[in-house]
N, C-alpha and C positions, 0 to 999 in steps of 0.2 A: 550359619549356612543353612539354607533350606533346599529341598529337592522337589522337583516336579517331573514326572515321567509321562511321556506321551507315546503310545504304541500306534504306529501308522501303517499305511499300505504301500506308499510309493516313496522310494529313496530320492527321486528327482526333485520332488517338492521340498523336502526338508533340506537337502544339500544346497538347493538354490537359495532358500531362505537364509540358511546359516552362513554360507560361504561366498555367495555371489558378490556382495558389496565389500570390496577389499578395504574401504575406508573405515569400516567398523569391525571387520572380521579378521582375526589372526589365527591361523591354524597352528596350534602349538605342538601337536603330535598326531601321528596316524600310523595305522598298521594294516597292511593288506589292501590299501586303497591309495590312489594318487592324490596328493594333498594340494596340488597347485592349480587345479581346475575342477570346479564343482560338477561339470558335466561328466568328466572322466571318473571322478569319485563316485558319482551315481551309477555309472556303467559297471564299475568294479563291484559295488554292492549288489547290483542286479544280477551279475554273473554268478555270484555265490548263492544268491537267493534261488536261482534256477535249479540248484541241487535239490531243493525241497519246494517245488512249485505249488503243492497243495496248501502250504502255509500262506494264507492270504495277508496276514499282518506280520511282516518280518522286520519292521522298522522300530528300533529302540531309539528314542530321543529323550535323553536326560538333561535337565537344566539345573545347574547348581548356582545359586545366588548367594553372594557374600554380603556382609553388613555394609551399609553405605559408608564410604570413607576408609574402609579397611584395605590396607595396602598389602597385596600378596604377590610375591615374585612368580614369574612364569614357571620356574622350575618347581616351586611348591604346588602350583595349580596342577601341573602335570602329575605330580606324585599323588595328590588328592584324587584326581580323576581316575588314576589307575587303581587306587585302593577302593574307590567307590564301585567301579565295575567288578572288581574281584569279590567284594562283599555282596554284591547283587547277583553273583553267580553268572555274570555275563562275561564268559571267558572263552579262550581258544576260538576267537572270532575276529572279524574285521571291525575296526573302529576309527573314529576321528575325534579329536578334542580341539574345540575352537573357542577362543575368547572373543567376546563382544565388548565394544567400548562405546555403545550408544546410551549408556546410563551412568549415573554417578557411582553406582555400586557395581563392582566387577561381577561378571557371571560367565559361566561356561556352558557350551552346548556340546553334549557328547552323543554322537551318532554311532550306533552299533548294529550289527546284523544278528538277528535272532536265529539265523541259520549258521551254525558254526562251521569251522574249517573242514569238518568231517561230513558235512551235509546233514547234521542232526539238529533237531529243534531245541532251542533254549527256552525253557518254560518261563512264562510271564505271569503266573498266578499271583495275585495280590501285589504286583510289582510296584505299584504306586505307593502303597502303604509301607512296603518294605524299604523303598527309597527314602521315605521320610525318617524312618527309624535309623537307617544307616547314616543319614545326614546328621542326625542328633548325636550319634556315637562319635562320628568323625569331628564334629564341632568341638567336643570335649577332648578328643585325642590330640588334635592339632592346636588347641588353645584358641579357637576362633570365637568370634562374637556371634551370638544367635541372631540370624538375619530376620528381618520383618517380612510380612506378606507384601504382595504387590502394592505399590503406592505411587500415584501419579506424581507426587512431589519429587520422586527420584527417577522419573522417566522423561527423556527428551522427546516429546511427542512430535516435534517438528522434524526429527530425524527418522521417524517411523513412517511407513506408507499410511495412507488415509484409513484403509480398512483396519490395520493393526492399531492405529491411534484411537479409532472409535471403539474398538473392543476394550481397550484399557479404560476409556471414559465410562462405558457401561459397567465394567467391573467395579470401578471405584464408586459409582453412583449407587449400585445395588448394595455394596458394602456399607454405605452410609445410611441408606433407607431401610434396610432389612430389620435392624434392631427396633425401629419405630413402627413396624408394620404388624397389624393384628391378623392379617389374612393375605392370601395371594392377591385378591382384588384390591385390598388396601395398598399393597406394594405397587400394583399396577397404576393406581391413581397417583401415587407419589412420583413414580417414574415419568408419568405423562407430563407432570409439571416441569420436568427436566428435559422435555422433548424426546423421551425414549418410549417407543410404543411396545407394549407387551402383547404377544400373540399366543393363544392357547391352541393346543392340538388335542382333539378328542378321539376316543377309540370308536371307529366306525360311526354309526348313527346314534351312539349313546352319549350320555353326559359325563362319562368317565374320563377324567383328565389324563392324557397320555404323555404330553410333552409341552414344552414352553420355549418360546423364542423371543428375542429382543431386537428391535429395529431402530436404527438411528440414521436419518437421511436415507440413502439408497442401500445401506448395508444392513443385512439381517444375519443374526447369529443364533444358533441353538444355545440354550442355557448351558449345556455341558461344554460348548465351544468357548464360552466366556471363562468358565471354570467348572471343574467337576462338581463342586459344592453348590452350583447354581442349576443343576438339573431340577425338574419339577418335583421329584420325590425328595431330594435333599433340601430344597427350599421349604417344602411343606413340613419336613421334620424340624428344621431350624425354627420356624414360626411356632410350631406345636410345642417344642421344647421350651421356648421363651415364655409362652403363655402358661405352661405347666409350672415353670419356675416362679412366675409371678403369682399364681393362685395357690400353689401348694406350699411353697417355702414359708410364708407367714403362718399358715396353719400348723406346720410342723414346729415352728419356733415357739408359738404361743401355747402349744399343747405339751411342750417339753417331752416329746416322745423319746423313749429309750430304744435300744435296738430291737427288743422283743415287740414293742408296740408298733415300731415301724413295719416289722414283718407282718403284724396283724393288720395294719392299715392296708398294706399291699394285698394281702390275702382276701380281705373283705371287699376291696374295690377292684379286684383283678378282672372280673367279668365286665364291669362297666367301662374300665379303661381300655380293654382290648389290647391292640398292638401298641398303644401308647405306654404300656407298662414298661417296655424296653427303654423308653425315653425317660420315664420317671425314676427308674432305679438309680442312675448316676446323680440325679438331683437330690434324692433322699440320702444316698451314701456317696458323697463326692470324694471321700477318702479312699474309696475302692476304685481308683482309676488306673492303677498300674496293671493292666490286663494284657495278655498276649494278643498279638495281631490275629485277625480272622484266619489267615493262612496257617498260623500256628495251631489254632483250634482244630482246623481241618486235619492237619498232620497228626494231632493228638488223638483224634477220633479214629483215624485209620489204624492206630496202634492198638486200640482196644479190641479184644476178642469177645465175640458173643458167647454167653453162657449156654451150654447145652442143656436142654430139658429132658434128655434121655436118661433113663434109670440105668445105673450101672450095677452089675451083680455084686 
């Protein structure tokens, strides 16, 4: 099972997408909202959101995808969804749990209000990463198979609208071309062959790259709309990491570097590598990958007290 979390602004859009088509959508459970009409459901969510109007993004949309062919009863899906929300600390609030049947693999759409029943804000810091970690834990707990990433072979494109279908096509094409690309421009050339146009956005009148979009036919999508890992910064990181792996790995292997010499290598080249040093570290020490999530680092830092420089008598 894998998790994807989207934090949005309007309940009407997500309720319409998830629940409108009753041929593919089955509402399994709901609390605090009417589950028989997507418009009424949206109104119920909006009414509670009005308790905290300053919160611009109150929509929690969690998507849980199961392994293709894995048969899971509705009762178990509901239990998994409830556990998922609890572990994500999305509690004491409105929610709906809907099963979609437009793909060969089962998946759930969980809509919840980030304004709880008391009118308080539910924090969403690092919630996407937290969702992935929770999904991994629950996969083990319930004995589920580890689901794969989005794959066109498991998607009935004819049952999706044209805009959504093209988004999946772009996703799959980038996924295929990215490992072969040596730069963003190189990726742009490869996508052009597949009739996908790549558009760059620059900061003001400078040449500093600020954003990236992809266009197919009359449909245009920001990179982050295709998938979070396809934002311009994440694409650059992925290409840079691949190039570093290609150039550094053989050097380390032929040099038979031990841990001390690895650290010396990093120290000596830290200035020239700059920010890329953060990408290089997991390449040199791949065994050190069991690290806490960024939101856990943040919590850890808050707990540390600064040492006082004052002299005590």
